[in-house]
Backbone as a printed PyTorch tensor [residue, N CA C, xyz], in Angstrom:
tensor([[[ 71.4470,  45.3750,  17.2770],
         [ 72.0870,  45.1290,  15.9970],
         [ 71.0280,  44.7540,  14.9680]],

        [[ 71.0370,  45.4340,  13.8300],
         [ 70.0820,  45.1720,  12.7710],
         [ 70.5810,  44.0310,  11.8940]],

        [[ 69.6600,  43.1570,  11.5480],
         [ 69.9750,  42.0730,  10.6450],
         [ 69.2880,  42.3740,   9.3230]],

        [[ 70.0860,  42.4990,   8.2780],
         [ 69.5460,  42.7980,   6.9650],
         [ 69.0620,  41.5240,   6.3050]],

        [[ 67.9470,  41.6400,   5.6210],
         [ 67.3900,  40.4950,   4.9250],
         [ 67.8900,  40.4320,   3.4920]],

        [[ 67.9910,  41.5790,   2.8590],
         [ 68.4320,  41.6450,   1.4750],
         [ 69.3480,  42.8470,   1.3200]],

        [[ 70.5420,  42.6020,   0.7980],
         [ 71.4900,  43.6840,   0.5590],
         [ 71.9740,  43.5730,  -0.8820]],

        [[ 71.8360,  44.6790,  -1.6160],
         [ 72.3210,  44.7450,  -2.9910],
         [ 73.2900,  45.9190,  -3.0550]],

        [[ 74.4960,  45.6380,  -3.4480],
         [ 75.4960,  46.7020,  -3.5850],
         [ 76.1480,  46.5970,  -4.9550]],

        [[ 76.2100,  47.7230,  -5.6200],
         [ 76.9050,  47.8220,  -6.9010],
         [ 77.4310,  49.2440,  -7.0100]],

        [[ 78.2480,  49.5430,  -8.0000],
         [ 78.7380,  50.9210,  -8.1360],
         [ 77.6250,  51.9300,  -8.3820]],

        [[ 76.5090,  51.4860,  -8.9630],
         [ 75.4400,  52.4180,  -9.2980],
         [ 74.4030,  52.5570,  -8.1970]],

        [[ 74.1910,  51.5110,  -7.3930],
         [ 73.0950,  51.5320,  -6.4310],
         [ 73.4770,  50.7370,  -5.1930]],

        [[ 72.9600,  51.1970,  -4.0750],
         [ 73.1070,  50.4710,  -2.8160],
         [ 71.7210,  50.3530,  -2.2090]],

        [[ 71.3000,  49.1360,  -1.9320],
         [ 69.9320,  48.8720,  -1.5310],
         [ 69.9460,  47.8950,  -0.3690]],

        [[ 69.2320,  48.2260,   0.7120],
         [ 69.1880,  47.3520,   1.8800],
         [ 67.7580,  47.2690,   2.3910]],

        [[ 67.2870,  46.0560,   2.6280],
         [ 65.9520,  45.8510,   3.1630],
         [ 66.0700,  45.1060,   4.4820]],

        [[ 65.4650,  45.6490,   5.5000],
         [ 65.4230,  45.0170,   6.8060],
         [ 64.4530,  43.8410,   6.7760]],

        [[ 64.6020,  42.9030,   7.6830],
         [ 63.7460,  41.7140,   7.7260],
         [ 62.2880,  42.0570,   7.9880]],

        [[ 62.0220,  43.1430,   8.6810],
         [ 60.6460,  43.5000,   9.0230],
         [ 59.8710,  44.1110,   7.8670]],

        [[ 60.5630,  44.5970,   6.8590],
         [ 59.8990,  45.3140,   5.7700],
         [ 58.8790,  44.4570,   5.0260]],

        [[ 59.1940,  43.2260,   4.5910],
         [ 58.1580,  42.4400,   3.8920],
         [ 56.9280,  42.1620,   4.7470]],

        [[ 57.1060,  41.9220,   6.0300],
         [ 55.9690,  41.6650,   6.9230],
         [ 55.1120,  42.9200,   7.0610]],

        [[ 55.7440,  44.0610,   7.2170],
         [ 55.0110,  45.3190,   7.3430],
         [ 54.2810,  45.6430,   6.0380]],

        [[ 54.9450,  45.4360,   4.8980],
         [ 54.2900,  45.6880,   3.6140],
         [ 53.1020,  44.7620,   3.4020]],

        [[ 53.2200,  43.5070,   3.8100],
         [ 52.1000,  42.5750,   3.6990],
         [ 50.9360,  43.0110,   4.5760]],

        [[ 51.2320,  43.4380,   5.8050],
         [ 50.1700,  43.9200,   6.7050],
         [ 49.4920,  45.1580,   6.1350]],

        [[ 50.2680,  46.0840,   5.5780],
         [ 49.6890,  47.2820,   4.9720],
         [ 48.8460,  46.9490,   3.7480]],

        [[ 49.3060,  45.9880,   2.9350],
         [ 48.5330,  45.5890,   1.7560],
         [ 47.2010,  44.9670,   2.1720]],

        [[ 47.2230,  44.1420,   3.1980],
         [ 45.9800,  43.5420,   3.6890],
         [ 45.0490,  44.6270,   4.2280]],

        [[ 45.6020,  45.5900,   4.9630],
         [ 44.7830,  46.6900,   5.4920],
         [ 44.1690,  47.5150,   4.3630]],

        [[ 44.9260,  47.7490,   3.3000],
         [ 44.4080,  48.5050,   2.1680],
         [ 43.2810,  47.7450,   1.4800]],

        [[ 43.4690,  46.4480,   1.2770],
         [ 42.4220,  45.6500,   0.6230],
         [ 41.1590,  45.6220,   1.4790]],

        [[ 41.3100,  45.4530,   2.7890],
         [ 40.1440,  45.4500,   3.6870],
         [ 39.4360,  46.8070,   3.6360]],

        [[ 40.2020,  47.8840,   3.6650],
         [ 39.6010,  49.2210,   3.6070],
         [ 38.8830,  49.4530,   2.2770]],

        [[ 39.4590,  48.9590,   1.1910],
         [ 38.8160,  49.1310,  -0.1110],
         [ 37.5240,  48.3190,  -0.1940]],

        [[ 37.5270,  47.1020,   0.3330],
         [ 36.3060,  46.2830,   0.3340],
         [ 35.2290,  46.9490,   1.1820]],

        [[ 35.6260,  47.4780,   2.3390],
         [ 34.6500,  48.1760,   3.1920],
         [ 34.1090,  49.4120,   2.4930]],

        [[ 34.9670,  50.1390,   1.7820],
         [ 34.5480,  51.3400,   1.0740],
         [ 33.5680,  51.0000,  -0.0490]],

        [[ 33.8500,  49.9500,  -0.7860],
         [ 32.9710,  49.5520,  -1.8870],
         [ 31.6280,  49.0760,  -1.3440]],

        [[ 31.6110,  48.4920,  -0.1680],
         [ 30.3720,  47.9670,   0.4020],
         [ 29.4480,  49.0110,   0.9860]],

        [[ 29.9630,  50.1810,   1.2920],
         [ 29.1500,  51.2260,   1.9170],
         [ 28.4040,  52.0260,   0.8670]],

        [[ 27.2220,  52.4810,   1.2180],
         [ 26.4560,  53.3280,   0.3190],
         [ 24.9750,  53.1430,   0.5490]],

        [[ 24.1900,  53.7510,  -0.3270],
         [ 22.7410,  53.6620,  -0.1990],
         [ 22.2550,  52.2380,  -0.4440]],

        [[ 23.0130,  51.4930,  -1.2190],
         [ 22.6960,  50.0930,  -1.5050],
         [ 23.8300,  49.2600,  -0.9070]],

        [[ 23.7320,  48.8900,   0.3840],
         [ 24.8420,  48.1690,   1.0220],
         [ 25.0340,  46.7720,   0.4390]],

        [[ 26.2940,  46.3870,   0.3130],
         [ 26.6590,  45.0840,  -0.2240],
         [ 27.6190,  44.4280,   0.7680]],

        [[ 27.4190,  43.1690,   1.0360],
         [ 28.2670,  42.4700,   2.0050],
         [ 29.6700,  42.2660,   1.4340]],

        [[ 30.6740,  42.2010,   2.3070],
         [ 32.0510,  42.0020,   1.8310],
         [ 32.2310,  40.7110,   1.0340]],

        [[ 31.5480,  39.6520,   1.4180],
         [ 31.6640,  38.3920,   0.6840],
         [ 31.1240,  38.5400,  -0.7430]],

        [[ 30.0130,  39.2600,  -0.9000],
         [ 29.4710,  39.4920,  -2.2350],
         [ 30.3890,  40.3770,  -3.0750]],

        [[ 31.0640,  41.2960,  -2.4290],
         [ 32.0140,  42.1580,  -3.1500],
         [ 33.1600,  41.3220,  -3.6900]],

        [[ 33.7200,  40.4660,  -2.8420],
         [ 34.8430,  39.6310,  -3.2680],
         [ 34.3960,  38.6930,  -4.3890]],

        [[ 33.2110,  38.0970,  -4.2510],
         [ 32.7020,  37.2120,  -5.2960],
         [ 32.5160,  37.9650,  -6.6120]],

        [[ 31.9630,  39.1620,  -6.5490],
         [ 31.7230,  39.9360,  -7.7670],
         [ 33.0290,  40.3350,  -8.4430]],

        [[ 34.0130,  40.7550,  -7.6630],
         [ 35.3000,  41.1540,  -8.2340],
         [ 35.9920,  39.9510,  -8.8660]],

        [[ 35.8380,  38.7730,  -8.2650],
         [ 36.4510,  37.5610,  -8.8120],
         [ 35.6390,  36.9630,  -9.9600]],

        [[ 34.4540,  37.5130, -10.2450],
         [ 33.6420,  37.0490, -11.3550],
         [ 32.7170,  35.8960, -11.0060]],

        [[ 32.5240,  35.6260,  -9.7180],
         [ 31.6280,  34.5600,  -9.2920],
         [ 30.2060,  35.0870,  -9.1750]],

        [[ 29.2290,  34.2050,  -9.3340],
         [ 27.8220,  34.6050,  -9.2820],
         [ 27.3850,  34.7960,  -7.8290]],

        [[ 26.7470,  35.9170,  -7.5510],
         [ 26.2480,  36.1920,  -6.1970],
         [ 24.7350,  36.0120,  -6.1140]],

        [[ 24.0920,  35.7720,  -7.2210],
         [ 22.6450,  35.6230,  -7.2250],
         [ 21.9040,  36.9320,  -7.3970]],

        [[ 22.6090,  38.0420,  -7.4010],
         [ 21.9980,  39.3540,  -7.5670],
         [ 22.7170,  40.0820,  -8.7060]],

        [[ 22.0620,  40.2980,  -9.8460],
         [ 22.7470,  40.9490, -10.9740],
         [ 23.0490,  42.4260, -10.7280]],

        [[ 22.4050,  43.0270,  -9.7380],
         [ 22.6720,  44.4420,  -9.4440],
         [ 24.0570,  44.6390,  -8.8430]],

        [[ 24.5650,  43.6270,  -8.1580],
         [ 25.8740,  43.7600,  -7.5070],
         [ 26.9710,  44.0750,  -8.5200]],

        [[ 26.9610,  43.3640,  -9.6380],
         [ 28.0100,  43.5810, -10.6390],
         [ 27.9740,  45.0100, -11.1650]],

        [[ 26.7870,  45.5330, -11.4410],
         [ 26.6880,  46.9060, -11.9500],
         [ 27.1480,  47.9180, -10.9100]],

        [[ 26.6320,  47.7790,  -9.6850],
         [ 26.9610,  48.7520,  -8.6400],
         [ 28.4510,  48.7320,  -8.3250]],

        [[ 29.0250,  47.5480,  -8.2290],
         [ 30.4340,  47.4490,  -7.8550],
         [ 31.3390,  47.8550,  -9.0090]],

        [[ 31.1590,  47.2500, -10.1720],
         [ 32.0990,  47.4520, -11.2690],
         [ 31.9390,  48.7810, -11.9920]],

        [[ 30.7560,  49.3510, -11.9880],
         [ 30.5530,  50.6060, -12.7160],
         [ 30.5180,  51.8420, -11.8350]],

        [[ 30.1280,  51.6880, -10.5800],
         [ 29.9710,  52.8610,  -9.7310],
         [ 31.0290,  52.9660,  -8.6430]],

        [[ 31.1650,  51.9280,  -7.8380],
         [ 31.9670,  52.0590,  -6.6290],
         [ 33.4400,  51.6910,  -6.7890]],

        [[ 33.7240,  50.5980,  -7.4670],
         [ 35.1190,  50.1560,  -7.5790],
         [ 35.9920,  51.1530,  -8.3390]],

        [[ 35.5390,  51.7260,  -9.4610],
         [ 36.3890,  52.7170, -10.1270],
         [ 36.7110,  53.9180,  -9.2380]],

        [[ 35.7120,  54.3810,  -8.4840],
         [ 35.9460,  55.5080,  -7.5790],
         [ 36.9550,  55.1510,  -6.4990]],

        [[ 36.8350,  53.9480,  -5.9620],
         [ 37.7550,  53.5050,  -4.9120],
         [ 39.1710,  53.3620,  -5.4510]],

        [[ 39.3120,  52.8010,  -6.6440],
         [ 40.6430,  52.6400,  -7.2280],
         [ 41.2810,  53.9840,  -7.5630]],

        [[ 40.4870,  54.9270,  -8.0510],
         [ 41.0240,  56.2580,  -8.3330],
         [ 41.4660,  56.9400,  -7.0370]],

        [[ 40.6690,  56.8050,  -5.9820],
         [ 41.0520,  57.3840,  -4.6870],
         [ 42.3440,  56.7650,  -4.1860]],

        [[ 42.5000,  55.4650,  -4.3450],
         [ 43.7420,  54.7910,  -3.9410],
         [ 44.9340,  55.3190,  -4.7340]],

        [[ 44.7650,  55.4370,  -6.0660],
         [ 45.8770,  55.9020,  -6.8940],
         [ 46.2310,  57.3600,  -6.6070]],

        [[ 45.2330,  58.1960,  -6.3440],
         [ 45.5070,  59.5980,  -6.0030],
         [ 46.2610,  59.6700,  -4.6840]],

        [[ 45.8380,  58.8830,  -3.7060],
         [ 46.5410,  58.8580,  -2.4290],
         [ 47.9770,  58.3950,  -2.5720]],

        [[ 48.1960,  57.3640,  -3.3810],
         [ 49.5500,  56.8750,  -3.6120],
         [ 50.3960,  57.9300,  -4.3270]],

        [[ 49.8060,  58.6160,  -5.3050],
         [ 50.5420,  59.6550,  -6.0310],
         [ 50.9080,  60.8150,  -5.1120]],

        [[ 49.9890,  61.2040,  -4.2320],
         [ 50.2960,  62.2760,  -3.2810],
         [ 51.3880,  61.8540,  -2.3060]],

        [[ 51.3580,  60.6040,  -1.8730],
         [ 52.3950,  60.1130,  -0.9670],
         [ 53.7640,  60.1020,  -1.6450]],

        [[ 53.7910,  59.6600,  -2.8910],
         [ 55.0570,  59.6240,  -3.6260],
         [ 55.5780,  61.0290,  -3.8800]],

        [[ 54.6940,  61.9420,  -4.2800],
         [ 55.1520,  63.3120,  -4.5410],
         [ 55.6300,  63.9790,  -3.2560]],

        [[ 54.9560,  63.7070,  -2.1460],
         [ 55.4280,  64.2570,  -0.8670],
         [ 56.7740,  63.6980,  -0.4750]],

        [[ 56.9830,  62.4120,  -0.7140],
         [ 58.2760,  61.7920,  -0.4090],
         [ 59.3770,  62.3880,  -1.2700]],

        [[ 59.0920,  62.5800,  -2.5430],
         [ 60.0840,  63.1800,  -3.4360],
         [ 60.4140,  64.5990,  -2.9890]],

        [[ 59.3820,  65.3640,  -2.6310],
         [ 59.6090,  66.7430,  -2.2050],
         [ 60.4150,  66.7910,  -0.9100]],

        [[ 60.1050,  65.9100,   0.0300],
         [ 60.8440,  65.8760,   1.2870],
         [ 62.2800,  65.4200,   1.0630]],

        [[ 62.4900,  64.4970,   0.1350],
         [ 63.8480,  64.0750,  -0.1810],
         [ 64.6380,  65.1520,  -0.8950]],

        [[ 63.9640,  65.9110,  -1.7440],
         [ 64.6260,  66.9810,  -2.4870],
         [ 65.0800,  68.0980,  -1.5560]],

        [[ 64.2320,  68.4560,  -0.6070],
         [ 64.5920,  69.5280,   0.3210],
         [ 65.3480,  69.0240,   1.5460]],

        [[ 65.4270,  67.7010,   1.6900],
         [ 66.0630,  67.0630,   2.8580],
         [ 65.4500,  67.5720,   4.1540]],

        [[ 64.1130,  67.6930,   4.1400],
         [ 63.3680,  68.1810,   5.2890],
         [ 62.1390,  67.2880,   5.4600]],

        [[ 62.0500,  66.5420,   6.5600],
         [ 60.9100,  65.6390,   6.7270],
         [ 59.5800,  66.3560,   6.9420]],

        [[ 59.6010,  67.6560,   7.1930],
         [ 58.3700,  68.4180,   7.3950],
         [ 58.0150,  69.2950,   6.2040]],

        [[ 58.7120,  69.1200,   5.0940],
         [ 58.4960,  69.9820,   3.9280],
         [ 57.1470,  69.7090,   3.2820]],

        [[ 56.5390,  70.7710,   2.7990],
         [ 55.3130,  70.6640,   2.0140],
         [ 55.3690,  71.7350,   0.9230]],

        [[ 54.5230,  71.6480,  -0.0840],
         [ 54.5950,  72.5990,  -1.1960],
         [ 54.3600,  74.0480,  -0.7970]],

        [[ 53.7230,  74.2960,   0.3400],
         [ 53.4940,  75.6620,   0.7800],
         [ 54.7640,  76.3610,   1.2330]],

        [[ 55.8000,  75.6020,   1.5630],
         [ 57.0390,  76.2020,   2.0630],
         [ 57.7130,  77.0470,   0.9910]],

        [[ 57.7390,  76.5590,  -0.2350],
         [ 58.4570,  77.2970,  -1.2690],
         [ 57.5400,  78.0070,  -2.2630]],

        [[ 56.2280,  77.9340,  -2.0740],
         [ 55.3200,  78.7300,  -2.8730],
         [ 54.6460,  78.0360,  -4.0400]],

        [[ 54.7110,  76.7220,  -4.0950],
         [ 54.0520,  76.0120,  -5.1850],
         [ 52.5340,  76.1730,  -5.0690]],

        [[ 52.0150,  76.1400,  -3.8480],
         [ 50.5800,  76.3540,  -3.6460],
         [ 50.1620,  77.7430,  -4.1260]],

        [[ 50.9980,  78.7290,  -3.8800],
         [ 50.6780,  80.0920,  -4.2980],
         [ 50.6310,  80.2000,  -5.8170]],

        [[ 51.5180,  79.4940,  -6.5140],
         [ 51.4890,  79.5030,  -7.9760],
         [ 50.2220,  78.8730,  -8.5180]],

        [[ 49.7900,  77.7790,  -7.8860],
         [ 48.5420,  77.1340,  -8.3120],
         [ 47.3530,  78.0470,  -8.0640]],

        [[ 47.3210,  78.6780,  -6.9090],
         [ 46.2200,  79.5880,  -6.5840],
         [ 46.1940,  80.7870,  -7.5190]],

        [[ 47.3580,  81.3420,  -7.8050],
         [ 47.4350,  82.4920,  -8.6970],
         [ 46.8960,  82.1550, -10.0890]],

        [[ 47.2960,  81.0040, -10.6120],
         [ 46.8280,  80.6180, -11.9420],
         [ 45.3140,  80.3860, -11.9500]],

        [[ 44.7850,  79.7550, -10.9200],
         [ 43.3430,  79.5060, -10.8580],
         [ 42.5650,  80.8100, -10.7450]],

        [[ 43.0420,  81.7310,  -9.9170],
         [ 42.3590,  83.0240,  -9.7600],
         [ 42.4370,  83.8330, -11.0450]],

        [[ 43.5730,  83.7820, -11.7250],
         [ 43.6810,  84.4950, -13.0040],
         [ 42.6690,  83.9760, -14.0250]],

        [[ 42.4750,  82.6750, -14.0650],
         [ 41.4860,  82.1230, -14.9970],
         [ 40.0850,  82.5660, -14.6000]],

        [[ 39.7930,  82.5730, -13.3050],
         [ 38.4620,  82.9840, -12.8410],
         [ 38.2040,  84.4540, -13.1660]],

        [[ 39.2040,  85.3110, -12.9460],
         [ 39.0220,  86.7480, -13.1450],
         [ 39.0800,  87.1370, -14.6260]],

        [[ 40.0600,  86.6160, -15.3530],
         [ 40.2500,  87.0350, -16.7390],
         [ 39.3180,  86.3230, -17.7160]],

        [[ 38.9350,  85.1000, -17.3820],
         [ 38.0710,  84.3120, -18.2690],
         [ 36.8820,  83.7710, -17.4820]],

        [[ 35.9310,  84.6280, -17.1050],
         [ 34.8110,  84.1630, -16.2740],
         [ 33.9020,  83.1480, -16.9590]],

        [[ 33.8990,  83.1170, -18.2840],
         [ 33.0410,  82.1600, -18.9750],
         [ 33.7840,  80.8790, -19.3630]],

        [[ 34.9960,  80.7100, -18.8550],
         [ 35.7690,  79.4970, -19.1700],
         [ 35.1010,  78.2800, -18.5410]],

        [[ 35.1870,  77.1350, -19.2020],
         [ 34.5870,  75.9200, -18.6290],
         [ 35.2340,  75.5560, -17.2900]],

        [[ 34.4840,  74.8600, -16.4730],
         [ 34.9340,  74.5500, -15.1210],
         [ 36.1720,  73.6540, -15.1120]],

        [[ 36.3520,  72.8310, -16.1350],
         [ 37.5040,  71.9340, -16.1460],
         [ 38.8240,  72.6680, -16.3630]],

        [[ 38.7760,  73.9390, -16.7530],
         [ 40.0210,  74.6870, -16.9370],
         [ 40.6530,  75.0910, -15.6080]],

        [[ 39.8760,  75.1350, -14.5320],
         [ 40.4450,  75.5340, -13.2350],
         [ 41.5070,  74.5650, -12.7330]],

        [[ 41.2380,  73.2570, -12.6320],
         [ 42.3010,  72.3750, -12.1690],
         [ 43.4830,  72.3160, -13.1260]],

        [[ 43.1980,  72.4240, -14.4310],
         [ 44.3010,  72.4160, -15.3890],
         [ 45.1820,  73.6520, -15.2350]],

        [[ 44.5570,  74.8040, -15.0490],
         [ 45.3450,  76.0240, -14.8690],
         [ 46.0780,  76.0050, -13.5320]],

        [[ 45.4560,  75.4630, -12.4970],
         [ 46.1340,  75.3680, -11.1980],
         [ 47.3480,  74.4550, -11.3010]],

        [[ 47.2020,  73.3410, -12.0010],
         [ 48.3390,  72.4320, -12.1870],
         [ 49.4460,  73.1210, -12.9770]],

        [[ 49.0730,  73.8400, -14.0370],
         [ 50.0700,  74.5460, -14.8420],
         [ 50.7760,  75.6230, -14.0200]],

        [[ 50.0250,  76.3400, -13.1820],
         [ 50.6410,  77.3600, -12.3330],
         [ 51.5790,  76.7650, -11.3040]],

        [[ 51.1860,  75.6430, -10.7150],
         [ 52.0590,  74.9770,  -9.7440],
         [ 53.3230,  74.4700, -10.4180]],

        [[ 53.1650,  73.8910, -11.6040],
         [ 54.3280,  73.3700, -12.3280],
         [ 55.2640,  74.5050, -12.7420]],

        [[ 54.7000,  75.6130, -13.2240],
         [ 55.5130,  76.7580, -13.6220],
         [ 56.2710,  77.3250, -12.4210]],

        [[ 55.5910,  77.4330, -11.2720],
         [ 56.2400,  77.9470, -10.0690],
         [ 57.3340,  76.9990,  -9.5910]],

        [[ 57.0850,  75.7020,  -9.6510],
         [ 58.0970,  74.7300,  -9.2280],
         [ 59.3330,  74.8050, -10.1210]],

        [[ 59.1080,  74.9100, -11.4280],
         [ 60.2380,  75.0120, -12.3600],
         [ 61.0060,  76.3060, -12.1290]],

        [[ 60.2790,  77.4030, -11.9220],
         [ 60.9250,  78.6940, -11.6750],
         [ 61.7740,  78.6610, -10.4020]],

        [[ 61.2120,  78.1640,  -9.3300],
         [ 61.9410,  78.1160,  -8.0560],
         [ 63.1300,  77.1770,  -8.1430]],

        [[ 62.9160,  76.0080,  -8.7610],
         [ 64.0130,  75.0470,  -8.8640],
         [ 65.1300,  75.5860,  -9.7490]],

        [[ 64.7870,  76.2830, -10.8240],
         [ 65.8280,  76.8490, -11.6900],
         [ 66.5660,  77.9970, -11.0030]],

        [[ 65.8660,  78.7720, -10.1830],
         [ 66.5510,  79.8420,  -9.4390],
         [ 67.4640,  79.2800,  -8.3540]],

        [[ 67.1130,  78.1200,  -7.8080],
         [ 67.9190,  77.5240,  -6.7460],
         [ 69.0510,  76.6570,  -7.2910]],

        [[ 69.1100,  76.4550,  -8.5900],
         [ 70.1430,  75.6030,  -9.1800],
         [ 71.4810,  76.3110,  -9.1280]],

        [[ 72.4600,  75.6920,  -8.5050],
         [ 73.8000,  76.2560,  -8.3880],
         [ 74.7910,  75.1270,  -8.6110]],

        [[ 75.0430,  74.7780,  -9.8610],
         [ 75.8970,  73.6480, -10.2220],
         [ 75.4190,  72.3610,  -9.5490]],

        [[ 74.1490,  72.2780,  -9.3120],
         [ 73.5640,  71.0930,  -8.6800],
         [ 72.3870,  71.5120,  -7.8100]],

        [[ 71.6810,  70.5260,  -7.3320],
         [ 70.5170,  70.7850,  -6.4920],
         [ 70.9690,  71.2180,  -5.1010]],

        [[ 70.4330,  72.3330,  -4.6350],
         [ 70.7960,  72.8520,  -3.3200],
         [ 69.5330,  73.0290,  -2.4790]],

        [[ 69.3320,  72.1790,  -1.4770],
         [ 68.1330,  72.3010,  -0.6550],
         [ 68.0720,  73.6130,   0.1220]],

        [[ 69.2140,  74.1330,   0.5200],
         [ 69.2390,  75.3920,   1.2690],
         [ 68.7410,  76.5300,   0.3870]],

        [[ 69.2640,  76.6290,  -0.8240],
         [ 68.7880,  77.6700,  -1.7480],
         [ 67.3300,  77.4760,  -2.0990]],

        [[ 66.9300,  76.2350,  -2.2420],
         [ 65.5420,  75.9280,  -2.5880],
         [ 64.5880,  76.4310,  -1.5080]],

        [[ 64.9350,  76.2270,  -0.2650],
         [ 64.0860,  76.6600,   0.8390],
         [ 64.1560,  78.1790,   1.0200]],

        [[ 65.3300,  78.7680,   0.8140],
         [ 65.4940,  80.1970,   1.0220],
         [ 64.8030,  81.0360,  -0.0580]],

        [[ 64.6000,  80.4700,  -1.2290],
         [ 63.9120,  81.2110,  -2.2690],
         [ 62.4640,  81.2870,  -1.9120]]])
């Protein structure tokens, strides 16, 4: 028998959290922070975890190079990697919820193909285009393909079966 820790019910939303969820989220948050500290500490100029924590908190470590290396080089890269990973996880969850398939990925309905097509078209038709246009065109192609497929699968509402069959 499951014991719920928090239950919110209203006409608009129903929300239930199991007792284990806060403990698991705390453990995951600690694991993420430890992994980020380890990531920031690795490199050609190794920095100890204690010095990383001191530098992030604004405490003096006795070495002025630590602040530059951590705050200008390594920490921004680590935070961007974390945010990209979180965004990919959220988009995958949304896609799996939309198709009601726990194994769904963008390759199933052709979003990857739309991104590839747009990138190849830019490479072939505009060979002198700046390099930053490739990811932008790939994103635009993926978005266009997603909108096209979703609009073709729309039948008085969202239909996961039609979405997958297209």
